[in-house]
A tleap script that builds the chain and sets N, CA, C and O, in Angstrom:
source leaprc.protein.ff14SB
mol = sequence {
  NASP TYR ASP ASP LEU ALA ARG ARG LEU ILE
  LEU ALA HIE HIE THR ALA LEU ILE ASP ARG
  SER THR LEU GLU ARG TRP LEU ASN GLU GLY
  ALA HIE SER LEU ARG SER LEU PHE SER LEU
  ALA GLN GLN TYR ARG TYR SER GLY ALA THR
  ARG ASP ASP PHE ALA SER LYS ASN ALA VAL
  ALA ARG ALA ALA LEU GLU ARG PHE GLY GLU
  LEU PRO GLN ASP VAL LEU GLU GLY THR ARG
  ARG SER ARG PHE ALA PRO PRO ILE ALA ARG
  ARG ALA ASN ARG ALA GLY THR PRO ASP ALA
  ASP ALA ASP ALA ASN THR ASP ALA ALA SER
  GLN ASP GLY ALA ALA ASP GLY ALA GLN GLY
  GLU ASP ALA PRO CALA
}
set mol.1.N position { -21.204 -2.314 7.506 }
set mol.1.CA position { -21.261 -0.928 7.093 }
set mol.1.C position { -21.965 -0.124 8.194 }
set mol.1.O position { -23.107 -0.409 8.554 }
set mol.2.N position { -21.267 0.876 8.715 }
set mol.2.CA position { -21.800 1.654 9.828 }
set mol.2.C position { -23.076 2.403 9.441 }
set mol.2.O position { -23.998 2.510 10.249 }
set mol.3.N position { -23.134 2.919 8.217 }
set mol.3.CA position { -24.330 3.655 7.782 }
set mol.3.C position { -25.561 2.759 7.795 }
set mol.3.O position { -26.642 3.192 8.192 }
set mol.4.N position { -25.400 1.516 7.364 }
set mol.4.CA position { -26.512 0.566 7.371 }
set mol.4.C position { -26.953 0.284 8.804 }
set mol.4.O position { -28.147 0.223 9.094 }
set mol.5.N position { -25.982 0.113 9.694 }
set mol.5.CA position { -26.301 -0.112 11.105 }
set mol.5.C position { -27.045 1.088 11.688 }
set mol.5.O position { -28.034 0.917 12.400 }
set mol.6.N position { -26.581 2.283 11.393 }
set mol.6.CA position { -27.235 3.491 11.909 }
set mol.6.C position { -28.671 3.597 11.396 }
set mol.6.O position { -29.579 3.930 12.156 }
set mol.7.N position { -28.877 3.315 10.112 }
set mol.7.CA position { -30.245 3.357 9.561 }
set mol.7.C position { -31.149 2.343 10.256 }
set mol.7.O position { -32.302 2.645 10.566 }
set mol.8.N position { -30.636 1.158 10.497 }
set mol.8.CA position { -31.442 0.124 11.156 }
set mol.8.C position { -31.760 0.506 12.603 }
set mol.8.O position { -32.860 0.246 13.091 }
set mol.9.N position { -30.798 1.119 13.280 }
set mol.9.CA position { -31.048 1.565 14.652 }
set mol.9.C position { -32.108 2.664 14.684 }
set mol.9.O position { -32.999 2.649 15.532 }
set mol.10.N position { -32.009 3.605 13.768 }
set mol.10.CA position { -33.002 4.687 13.713 }
set mol.10.C position { -34.377 4.122 13.391 }
set mol.10.O position { -35.377 4.562 13.957 }
set mol.11.N position { -34.434 3.145 12.482 }
set mol.11.CA position { -35.707 2.497 12.167 }
set mol.11.C position { -36.254 1.758 13.388 }
set mol.11.O position { -37.453 1.812 13.663 }
set mol.12.N position { -35.379 1.069 14.119 }
set mol.12.CA position { -35.823 0.359 15.323 }
set mol.12.C position { -36.378 1.337 16.351 }
set mol.12.O position { -37.371 1.040 17.015 }
set mol.13.N position { -35.754 2.488 16.486 }
set mol.13.CA position { -36.276 3.499 17.406 }
set mol.13.C position { -37.601 4.056 16.895 }
set mol.13.O position { -38.539 4.248 17.667 }
set mol.14.N position { -37.671 4.313 15.594 }
set mol.14.CA position { -38.882 4.873 14.989 }
set mol.14.C position { -40.076 3.932 15.152 }
set mol.14.O position { -41.207 4.381 15.338 }
set mol.15.N position { -39.820 2.639 15.083 }
set mol.15.CA position { -40.910 1.657 15.219 }
set mol.15.C position { -41.065 1.183 16.658 }
set mol.15.O position { -41.743 0.188 16.913 }
set mol.16.N position { -40.446 1.882 17.596 }
set mol.16.CA position { -40.579 1.638 19.041 }
set mol.16.C position { -40.025 0.283 19.472 }
set mol.16.O position { -40.517 -0.310 20.432 }
set mol.17.N position { -39.010 -0.209 18.772 }
set mol.17.CA position { -38.354 -1.445 19.199 }
set mol.17.C position { -37.263 -1.167 20.231 }
set mol.17.O position { -36.969 -2.021 21.068 }
set mol.18.N position { -36.658 0.030 20.176 }
set mol.18.CA position { -35.682 0.449 21.185 }
set mol.18.C position { -36.002 1.877 21.600 }
set mol.18.O position { -36.589 2.647 20.840 }
set mol.19.N position { -35.605 2.213 22.822 }
set mol.19.CA position { -35.870 3.578 23.293 }
set mol.19.C position { -34.746 4.525 22.862 }
set mol.19.O position { -33.725 4.094 22.325 }
set mol.20.N position { -34.953 5.826 23.109 }
set mol.20.CA position { -34.014 6.842 22.651 }
set mol.20.C position { -32.637 6.674 23.290 }
set mol.20.O position { -31.628 6.837 22.605 }
set mol.21.N position { -32.568 6.359 24.559 }
set mol.21.CA position { -31.262 6.232 25.218 }
set mol.21.C position { -30.463 5.059 24.635 }
set mol.21.O position { -29.244 5.151 24.492 }
set mol.22.N position { -31.141 3.966 24.301 }
set mol.22.CA position { -30.462 2.826 23.679 }
set mol.22.C position { -29.962 3.210 22.293 }
set mol.22.O position { -28.833 2.886 21.925 }
set mol.23.N position { -30.802 3.901 21.523 }
set mol.23.CA position { -30.406 4.370 20.195 }
set mol.23.C position { -29.151 5.228 20.288 }
set mol.23.O position { -28.177 4.987 19.576 }
set mol.24.N position { -29.173 6.219 21.155 }
set mol.24.CA position { -28.038 7.132 21.270 }
set mol.24.C position { -26.787 6.410 21.752 }
set mol.24.O position { -25.691 6.678 21.260 }
set mol.25.N position { -26.937 5.493 22.713 }
set mol.25.CA position { -25.784 4.761 23.231 }
set mol.25.C position { -25.141 3.910 22.127 }
set mol.25.O position { -23.920 3.928 21.965 }
set mol.26.N position { -25.958 3.164 21.368 }
set mol.26.CA position { -25.415 2.302 20.317 }
set mol.26.C position { -24.815 3.114 19.169 }
set mol.26.O position { -23.782 2.734 18.618 }
set mol.27.N position { -25.451 4.225 18.807 }
set mol.27.CA position { -24.878 5.081 17.761 }
set mol.27.C position { -23.538 5.666 18.207 }
set mol.27.O position { -22.581 5.704 17.433 }
set mol.28.N position { -23.478 6.121 19.459 }
set mol.28.CA position { -22.236 6.700 19.980 }
set mol.28.C position { -21.131 5.650 20.091 }
set mol.28.O position { -19.979 5.930 19.760 }
set mol.29.N position { -21.474 4.441 20.555 }
set mol.29.CA position { -20.470 3.381 20.668 }
set mol.29.C position { -19.947 2.980 19.287 }
set mol.29.O position { -18.748 2.762 19.110 }
set mol.30.N position { -20.852 2.886 18.315 }
set mol.30.CA position { -20.428 2.542 16.957 }
set mol.30.C position { -19.556 3.618 16.346 }
set mol.30.O position { -18.547 3.315 15.710 }
set mol.31.N position { -19.936 4.874 16.534 }
set mol.31.CA position { -19.146 5.983 15.998 }
set mol.31.C position { -17.773 6.031 16.666 }
set mol.31.O position { -16.768 6.300 16.007 }
set mol.32.N position { -17.731 5.774 17.962 }
set mol.32.CA position { -16.457 5.757 18.686 }
set mol.32.C position { -15.541 4.656 18.139 }
set mol.32.O position { -14.349 4.881 17.927 }
set mol.33.N position { -16.102 3.477 17.914 }
set mol.33.CA position { -15.310 2.368 17.368 }
set mol.33.C position { -14.763 2.713 15.989 }
set mol.33.O position { -13.609 2.415 15.682 }
set mol.34.N position { -15.578 3.330 15.175 }
set mol.34.CA position { -15.148 3.702 13.826 }
set mol.34.C position { -14.050 4.765 13.864 }
set mol.34.O position { -13.071 4.672 13.124 }
set mol.35.N position { -14.208 5.765 14.716 }
set mol.35.CA position { -13.168 6.796 14.844 }
set mol.35.C position { -11.871 6.197 15.380 }
set mol.35.O position { -10.783 6.581 14.951 }
set mol.36.N position { -11.986 5.264 16.311 }
set mol.36.CA position { -10.793 4.606 16.855 }
set mol.36.C position { -10.063 3.821 15.777 }
set mol.36.O position { -8.833 3.803 15.735 }
set mol.37.N position { -10.820 3.179 14.916 }
set mol.37.CA position { -10.220 2.429 13.817 }
set mol.37.C position { -9.441 3.361 12.889 }
set mol.37.O position { -8.312 3.053 12.508 }
set mol.38.N position { -10.029 4.486 12.530 }
set mol.38.CA position { -9.350 5.425 11.637 }
set mol.38.C position { -8.133 6.062 12.298 }
set mol.38.O position { -7.184 6.433 11.608 }
set mol.39.N position { -8.144 6.194 13.610 }
set mol.39.CA position { -7.006 6.816 14.287 }
set mol.39.C position { -5.792 5.895 14.327 }
set mol.39.O position { -4.685 6.358 14.604 }
set mol.40.N position { -5.971 4.602 14.056 }
set mol.40.CA position { -4.828 3.688 14.047 }
set mol.40.C position { -3.790 4.099 13.010 }
set mol.40.O position { -2.591 3.940 13.237 }
set mol.41.N position { -4.236 4.619 11.887 }
set mol.41.CA position { -3.300 5.034 10.839 }
set mol.41.C position { -2.423 6.193 11.303 }
set mol.41.O position { -1.311 6.359 10.801 }
set mol.42.N position { -2.894 6.986 12.238 }
set mol.42.CA position { -2.111 8.119 12.723 }
set mol.42.C position { -0.954 7.672 13.607 }
set mol.42.O position { -0.042 8.455 13.874 }
set mol.43.N position { -0.978 6.418 14.066 }
set mol.43.CA position { 0.097 5.905 14.907 }
set mol.43.C position { 1.287 5.424 14.081 }
set mol.43.O position { 2.350 5.150 14.639 }
set mol.44.N position { 1.128 5.316 12.762 }
set mol.44.CA position { 2.198 4.851 11.881 }
set mol.44.C position { 3.340 5.860 11.889 }
set mol.44.O position { 3.116 7.065 11.778 }
set mol.45.N position { 4.541 5.367 12.018 }
set mol.45.CA position { 5.721 6.230 11.995 }
set mol.45.C position { 6.644 5.783 10.869 }
set mol.45.O position { 6.994 4.606 10.787 }
set mol.46.N position { 7.037 6.697 10.015 }
set mol.46.CA position { 7.886 6.411 8.865 }
set mol.46.C position { 9.349 6.450 9.280 }
set mol.46.O position { 9.785 7.409 9.918 }
set mol.47.N position { 10.107 5.428 8.928 }
set mol.47.CA position { 11.519 5.375 9.302 }
set mol.47.C position { 12.427 5.946 8.220 }
set mol.47.O position { 13.503 6.458 8.527 }
set mol.48.N position { 12.013 5.867 6.966 }
set mol.48.CA position { 12.854 6.311 5.868 }
set mol.48.C position { 13.892 5.285 5.456 }
set mol.48.O position { 14.651 5.525 4.516 }
set mol.49.N position { 13.946 4.143 6.137 }
set mol.49.CA position { 14.933 3.105 5.835 }
set mol.49.C position { 14.386 2.128 4.799 }
set mol.49.O position { 13.185 1.866 4.745 }
set mol.50.N position { 15.286 1.598 3.984 }
set mol.50.CA position { 14.923 0.597 2.980 }
set mol.50.C position { 15.630 -0.714 3.315 }
set mol.50.O position { 16.484 -0.763 4.200 }
set mol.51.N position { 15.264 -1.766 2.603 }
set mol.51.CA position { 15.946 -3.051 2.800 }
set mol.51.C position { 17.429 -2.924 2.448 }
set mol.51.O position { 18.278 -3.548 3.084 }
set mol.52.N position { 17.733 -2.121 1.444 }
set mol.52.CA position { 19.138 -1.901 1.077 }
set mol.52.C position { 19.899 -1.222 2.213 }
set mol.52.O position { 21.069 -1.528 2.441 }
set mol.53.N position { 19.248 -0.303 2.926 }
set mol.53.CA position { 19.882 0.347 4.079 }
set mol.53.C position { 20.225 -0.682 5.150 }
set mol.53.O position { 21.308 -0.642 5.735 }
set mol.54.N position { 19.291 -1.610 5.406 }
set mol.54.CA position { 19.544 -2.631 6.417 }
set mol.54.C position { 20.632 -3.602 5.957 }
set mol.54.O position { 21.421 -4.074 6.775 }
set mol.55.N position { 20.681 -3.903 4.660 }
set mol.55.CA position { 21.709 -4.803 4.138 }
set mol.55.C position { 23.098 -4.180 4.291 }
set mol.55.O position { 24.060 -4.878 4.611 }
set mol.56.N position { 23.204 -2.864 4.063 }
set mol.56.CA position { 24.498 -2.191 4.187 }
set mol.56.C position { 24.767 -1.696 5.607 }
set mol.56.O position { 25.862 -1.217 5.901 }
set mol.57.N position { 23.779 -1.808 6.482 }
set mol.57.CA position { 23.905 -1.399 7.896 }
set mol.57.C position { 24.403 0.037 8.015 }
set mol.57.O position { 25.305 0.331 8.800 }
set mol.58.N position { 23.803 0.928 7.224 }
set mol.58.CA position { 24.233 2.325 7.233 }
set mol.58.C position { 23.547 3.105 8.363 }
set mol.58.O position { 22.831 2.528 9.181 }
set mol.59.N position { 23.774 4.411 8.395 }
set mol.59.CA position { 23.267 5.255 9.482 }
set mol.59.C position { 21.741 5.292 9.525 }
set mol.59.O position { 21.156 5.330 10.607 }
set mol.60.N position { 21.093 5.281 8.364 }
set mol.60.CA position { 19.623 5.305 8.329 }
set mol.60.C position { 19.069 4.043 8.976 }
set mol.60.O position { 18.111 4.106 9.748 }
set mol.61.N position { 19.669 2.899 8.663 }
set mol.61.CA position { 19.225 1.631 9.244 }
set mol.61.C position { 19.488 1.605 10.745 }
set mol.61.O position { 18.646 1.139 11.513 }
set mol.62.N position { 20.638 2.097 11.165 }
set mol.62.CA position { 20.946 2.122 12.603 }
set mol.62.C position { 19.963 3.013 13.353 }
set mol.62.O position { 19.529 2.670 14.452 }
set mol.63.N position { 19.608 4.155 12.766 }
set mol.63.CA position { 18.641 5.048 13.414 }
set mol.63.C position { 17.268 4.386 13.511 }
set mol.63.O position { 16.580 4.527 14.522 }
set mol.64.N position { 16.867 3.664 12.463 }
set mol.64.CA position { 15.577 2.967 12.488 }
set mol.64.C position { 15.582 1.863 13.538 }
set mol.64.O position { 14.593 1.678 14.247 }
set mol.65.N position { 16.689 1.129 13.643 }
set mol.65.CA position { 16.797 0.077 14.662 }
set mol.65.C position { 16.721 0.660 16.063 }
set mol.65.O position { 16.078 0.098 16.950 }
set mol.66.N position { 17.380 1.786 16.249 }
set mol.66.CA position { 17.373 2.442 17.552 }
set mol.66.C position { 15.965 2.913 17.935 }
set mol.66.O position { 15.546 2.799 19.088 }
set mol.67.N position { 15.258 3.435 16.954 }
set mol.67.CA position { 13.931 4.008 17.216 }
set mol.67.C position { 12.840 2.945 17.333 }
set mol.67.O position { 11.961 3.047 18.188 }
set mol.68.N position { 12.896 1.910 16.461 }
set mol.68.CA position { 11.796 0.953 16.381 }
set mol.68.C position { 12.146 -0.449 16.852 }
set mol.68.O position { 11.249 -1.265 17.057 }
set mol.69.N position { 13.426 -0.748 17.028 }
set mol.69.CA position { 13.818 -2.088 17.440 }
set mol.69.C position { 14.157 -2.971 16.249 }
set mol.69.O position { 14.069 -2.559 15.093 }
set mol.70.N position { 14.548 -4.197 16.570 }
set mol.70.CA position { 14.998 -5.157 15.558 }
set mol.70.C position { 13.839 -5.654 14.708 }
set mol.70.O position { 12.737 -5.877 15.210 }
set mol.71.N position { 14.099 -5.824 13.409 }
set mol.71.CA position { 13.112 -6.381 12.481 }
set mol.71.C position { 13.369 -7.870 12.298 }
set mol.71.O position { 14.523 -8.298 12.272 }
set mol.72.N position { 12.309 -8.663 12.170 }
set mol.72.CA position { 12.508 -10.086 11.868 }
set mol.72.C position { 13.196 -10.255 10.509 }
set mol.72.O position { 12.977 -9.467 9.590 }
set mol.73.N position { 14.024 -11.285 10.397 }
set mol.73.CA position { 14.792 -11.504 9.169 }
set mol.73.C position { 13.887 -11.724 7.959 }
set mol.73.O position { 14.196 -11.251 6.866 }
set mol.74.N position { 12.761 -12.443 8.142 }
set mol.74.CA position { 11.880 -12.706 6.995 }
set mol.74.C position { 11.215 -11.431 6.478 }
set mol.74.O position { 10.850 -11.360 5.305 }
set mol.75.N position { 11.057 -10.437 7.329 }
set mol.75.CA position { 10.537 -9.142 6.881 }
set mol.75.C position { 11.606 -8.421 6.055 }
set mol.75.O position { 11.308 -7.849 5.007 }
set mol.76.N position { 12.841 -8.453 6.532 }
set mol.76.CA position { 13.937 -7.811 5.797 }
set mol.76.C position { 14.173 -8.464 4.443 }
set mol.76.O position { 14.529 -7.789 3.477 }
set mol.77.N position { 13.974 -9.786 4.374 }
set mol.77.CA position { 14.171 -10.500 3.106 }
set mol.77.C position { 12.998 -10.321 2.163 }
set mol.77.O position { 13.118 -10.585 0.967 }
set mol.78.N position { 11.860 -9.874 2.691 }
set mol.78.CA position { 10.671 -9.702 1.862 }
set mol.78.C position { 9.873 -10.978 1.686 }
set mol.78.O position { 8.982 -11.034 0.839 }
set mol.79.N position { 10.179 -12.020 2.482 }
set mol.79.CA position { 9.421 -13.271 2.354 }
set mol.79.C position { 8.134 -13.233 3.159 }
set mol.79.O position { 7.166 -13.902 2.799 }
set mol.80.N position { 8.101 -12.469 4.238 }
set mol.80.CA position { 6.851 -12.283 4.982 }
set mol.80.C position { 6.348 -10.884 4.671 }
set mol.80.O position { 7.019 -9.891 4.956 }
set mol.81.N position { 5.148 -10.816 4.079 }
set mol.81.CA position { 4.590 -9.545 3.634 }
set mol.81.C position { 3.137 -9.445 4.048 }
set mol.81.O position { 2.456 -10.457 4.213 }
set mol.82.N position { 2.676 -8.246 4.211 }
set mol.82.CA position { 1.264 -7.993 4.436 }
set mol.82.C position { 0.495 -8.296 3.160 }
set mol.82.O position { 1.015 -8.120 2.059 }
set mol.83.N position { -0.737 -8.752 3.309 }
set mol.83.CA position { -1.584 -8.982 2.135 }
set mol.83.C position { -1.823 -7.686 1.377 }
set mol.83.O position { -2.105 -7.716 0.179 }
set mol.84.N position { -1.715 -6.563 2.049 }
set mol.84.CA position { -2.034 -5.269 1.460 }
set mol.84.C position { -0.795 -4.516 0.977 }
set mol.84.O position { -0.917 -3.410 0.450 }
set mol.85.N position { 0.378 -5.088 1.145 }
set mol.85.CA position { 1.619 -4.417 0.759 }
set mol.85.C position { 1.769 -4.388 -0.760 }
set mol.85.O position { 1.384 -5.339 -1.440 }
set mol.86.N position { 2.323 -3.309 -1.289 }
set mol.86.CA position { 2.570 -3.259 -2.738 }
set mol.86.C position { 3.715 -4.198 -3.097 }
set mol.86.O position { 4.474 -4.606 -2.218 }
set mol.87.N position { 3.849 -4.546 -4.369 }
set mol.87.CA position { 4.952 -5.415 -4.780 }
set mol.87.C position { 6.299 -4.755 -4.507 }
set mol.87.O position { 6.428 -3.532 -4.564 }
set mol.88.N position { 7.294 -5.579 -4.209 }
set mol.88.CA position { 8.643 -5.068 -3.985 }
set mol.88.C position { 9.294 -4.834 -5.342 }
set mol.88.O position { 9.341 -5.740 -6.175 }
set mol.89.N position { 9.792 -3.635 -5.566 }
set mol.89.CA position { 10.481 -3.313 -6.821 }
set mol.89.C position { 11.884 -3.892 -6.746 }
set mol.89.O position { 12.668 -3.549 -5.861 }
set mol.90.N position { 12.182 -4.763 -7.676 }
set mol.90.CA position { 13.508 -5.391 -7.726 }
set mol.90.C position { 14.188 -4.992 -9.030 }
set mol.90.O position { 13.530 -4.816 -10.055 }
set mol.91.N position { 15.501 -4.852 -8.981 }
set mol.91.CA position { 16.258 -4.534 -10.192 }
set mol.91.C position { 16.323 -5.781 -11.066 }
set mol.91.O position { 16.498 -6.888 -10.556 }
set mol.92.N position { 16.183 -5.606 -12.394 }
set mol.92.CA position { 16.210 -6.739 -13.324 }
set mol.92.C position { 17.585 -7.397 -13.330 }
set mol.92.O position { 17.688 -8.621 -13.252 }
set mol.93.N position { 18.627 -6.603 -13.421 }
set mol.93.CA position { 19.994 -7.119 -13.339 }
set mol.93.C position { 20.909 -5.996 -12.883 }
set mol.93.O position { 20.517 -4.829 -12.871 }
set mol.94.N position { 22.105 -6.348 -12.515 }
set mol.94.CA position { 23.033 -5.364 -11.952 }
set mol.94.C position { 23.611 -4.436 -13.017 }
set mol.94.O position { 23.928 -3.283 -12.725 }
set mol.95.N position { 23.752 -4.928 -14.254 }
set mol.95.CA position { 24.375 -4.113 -15.299 }
set mol.95.C position { 23.459 -3.012 -15.796 }
set mol.95.O position { 23.919 -2.045 -16.404 }
set mol.96.N position { 22.156 -3.151 -15.539 }
set mol.96.CA position { 21.220 -2.124 -15.957 }
set mol.96.C position { 20.776 -2.246 -17.395 }
set mol.96.O position { 20.176 -1.318 -17.936 }
set mol.97.N position { 21.064 -3.391 -18.036 }
set mol.97.CA position { 20.632 -3.584 -19.418 }
set mol.97.C position { 19.353 -4.386 -19.435 }
set mol.97.O position { 19.162 -5.256 -18.585 }
set mol.98.N position { 18.462 -4.116 -20.391 }
set mol.98.CA position { 17.208 -4.853 -20.452 }
set mol.98.C position { 17.434 -6.288 -20.904 }
set mol.98.O position { 18.495 -6.623 -21.432 }
set mol.99.N position { 16.422 -7.139 -20.691 }
set mol.99.CA position { 16.480 -8.538 -21.101 }
set mol.99.C position { 16.535 -8.643 -22.614 }
set mol.99.O position { 16.148 -7.715 -23.324 }
set mol.100.N position { 17.026 -9.792 -23.109 }
set mol.100.CA position { 17.101 -10.026 -24.551 }
set mol.100.C position { 15.710 -10.069 -25.166 }
set mol.100.O position { 15.516 -9.578 -26.278 }
set mol.101.N position { 14.734 -10.650 -24.461 }
set mol.101.CA position { 13.363 -10.700 -24.975 }
set mol.101.C position { 12.788 -9.301 -25.130 }
set mol.101.O position { 12.083 -9.020 -26.100 }
set mol.102.N position { 13.083 -8.435 -24.192 }
set mol.102.CA position { 12.581 -7.063 -24.267 }
set mol.102.C position { 13.197 -6.341 -25.460 }
set mol.102.O position { 12.528 -5.552 -26.127 }
set mol.103.N position { 14.493 -6.616 -25.731 }
set mol.103.CA position { 15.143 -5.996 -26.890 }
set mol.103.C position { 14.491 -6.453 -28.182 }
set mol.103.O position { 14.269 -5.650 -29.088 }
set mol.104.N position { 14.181 -7.752 -28.271 }
set mol.104.CA position { 13.566 -8.289 -29.486 }
set mol.104.C position { 12.194 -7.675 -29.708 }
set mol.104.O position { 11.844 -7.334 -30.838 }
set mol.105.N position { 11.414 -7.530 -28.645 }
set mol.105.CA position { 10.082 -6.929 -28.770 }
set mol.105.C position { 10.167 -5.465 -29.179 }
set mol.105.O position { 9.370 -5.001 -29.994 }
set mol.106.N position { 11.118 -4.745 -28.625 }
set mol.106.CA position { 11.278 -3.335 -28.945 }
set mol.106.C position { 11.719 -3.159 -30.396 }
set mol.106.O position { 11.221 -2.282 -31.101 }
set mol.107.N position { 12.670 -4.011 -30.841 }
set mol.107.CA position { 13.142 -3.916 -32.224 }
set mol.107.C position { 12.020 -4.214 -33.203 }
set mol.107.O position { 11.876 -3.524 -34.212 }
set mol.108.N position { 11.218 -5.243 -32.914 }
set mol.108.CA position { 10.107 -5.604 -33.802 }
set mol.108.C position { 9.087 -4.475 -33.867 }
set mol.108.O position { 8.569 -4.169 -34.941 }
set mol.109.N position { 8.797 -3.858 -32.734 }
set mol.109.CA position { 7.812 -2.772 -32.705 }
set mol.109.C position { 8.324 -1.561 -33.470 }
set mol.109.O position { 7.553 -0.901 -34.167 }
set mol.110.N position { 9.623 -1.258 -33.352 }
set mol.110.CA position { 10.140 -0.088 -34.061 }
set mol.110.C position { 10.197 -0.338 -35.563 }
set mol.110.O position { 10.021 0.591 -36.351 }
set mol.111.N position { 10.442 -1.591 -35.970 }
set mol.111.CA position { 10.438 -1.900 -37.395 }
set mol.111.C position { 9.032 -1.794 -37.966 }
set mol.111.O position { 8.849 -1.301 -39.079 }
set mol.112.N position { 8.027 -2.259 -37.202 }
set mol.112.CA position { 6.637 -2.145 -37.649 }
set mol.112.C position { 6.255 -0.687 -37.827 }
set mol.112.O position { 5.602 -0.331 -38.808 }
set mol.113.N position { 6.656 0.163 -36.885 }
set mol.113.CA position { 6.322 1.577 -36.960 }
set mol.113.C position { 7.024 2.260 -38.113 }
set mol.113.O position { 6.453 3.149 -38.746 }
set mol.114.N position { 8.268 1.855 -38.400 }
set mol.114.CA position { 9.012 2.466 -39.501 }
set mol.114.C position { 8.420 2.067 -40.845 }
set mol.114.O position { 8.447 2.850 -41.795 }
set mol.115.N position { 7.888 0.853 -40.928 }
set mol.115.CA position { 7.349 0.367 -42.195 }
set mol.115.C position { 6.101 1.134 -42.606 }
set mol.115.O position { 5.895 1.394 -43.791 }
set mol.116.N position { 5.262 1.501 -41.630 }
set mol.116.CA position { 4.030 2.199 -41.998 }
set mol.116.C position { 4.140 3.719 -41.845 }
set mol.116.O position { 3.151 4.433 -42.011 }
set mol.117.N position { 5.332 4.211 -41.532 }
set mol.117.CA position { 5.541 5.648 -41.467 }
set mol.117.C position { 5.141 6.269 -40.143 }
set mol.117.O position { 5.174 7.493 -40.015 }
set mol.118.N position { 4.765 5.471 -39.150 }
set mol.118.CA position { 4.362 6.007 -37.846 }
set mol.118.C position { 5.603 6.268 -37.010 }
set mol.118.O position { 6.632 5.612 -37.174 }
set mol.119.N position { 5.489 7.236 -36.113 }
set mol.119.CA position { 6.589 7.528 -35.211 }
set mol.119.C position { 6.575 6.529 -34.068 }
set mol.119.O position { 5.507 6.133 -33.602 }
set mol.120.N position { 7.761 6.115 -33.610 }
set mol.120.CA position { 7.871 5.226 -32.462 }
set mol.120.C position { 7.661 5.999 -31.179 }
set mol.120.O position { 7.517 7.222 -31.191 }
set mol.121.N position { 7.644 5.280 -30.077 }
set mol.121.CA position { 7.434 5.910 -28.775 }
set mol.121.C position { 8.609 6.787 -28.385 }
set mol.121.O position { 8.440 7.789 -27.689 }
set mol.122.N position { 9.816 6.405 -28.839 }
set mol.122.CA position { 11.002 7.134 -28.437 }
set mol.122.C position { 11.281 8.350 -29.312 }
set mol.122.O position { 12.126 9.176 -28.966 }
set mol.123.N position { 10.592 8.471 -30.427 }
set mol.123.CA position { 10.837 9.578 -31.349 }
set mol.123.C position { 10.277 10.871 -30.775 }
set mol.123.O position { 9.214 10.855 -30.154 }
set mol.124.N position { 10.971 11.994 -30.970 }
set mol.124.CA position { 10.447 13.270 -30.460 }
set mol.124.C position { 9.188 13.680 -31.216 }
set mol.124.O position { 9.039 13.394 -32.404 }
set mol.125.N position { 8.302 14.345 -30.519 }
set mol.125.CA position { 7.027 14.757 -31.125 }
set mol.125.C position { 7.152 16.081 -31.826 }
set mol.125.O position { 6.176 16.576 -32.390 }
savepdb mol mol.pdb
quit
């Protein structure tokens, strides 16, 4: 934590363990490193392309390839991911219908709500 480091450096200077020039040099070097770290995010460039674009090899994917170069296949497949990446949203099925288990849960919940006179989630308010 940079704040903790800065406090310790100021304390070291206050107790005459380091001189003022050393304090200023170390504070400036630490601040520079921290600013450099934050500036890395500004180098990110958004392509607008999705894995589906690359699968269909459409114009968006071609433009991204031209601008950024070839992507490794495991990245395109989603098998190699950053630890910090959000989950990949996948379609449940192609027909767009929910699973049978989800239907059973929804039917049971709507029957419970109808029995006690409560409105279901889908009912208008």
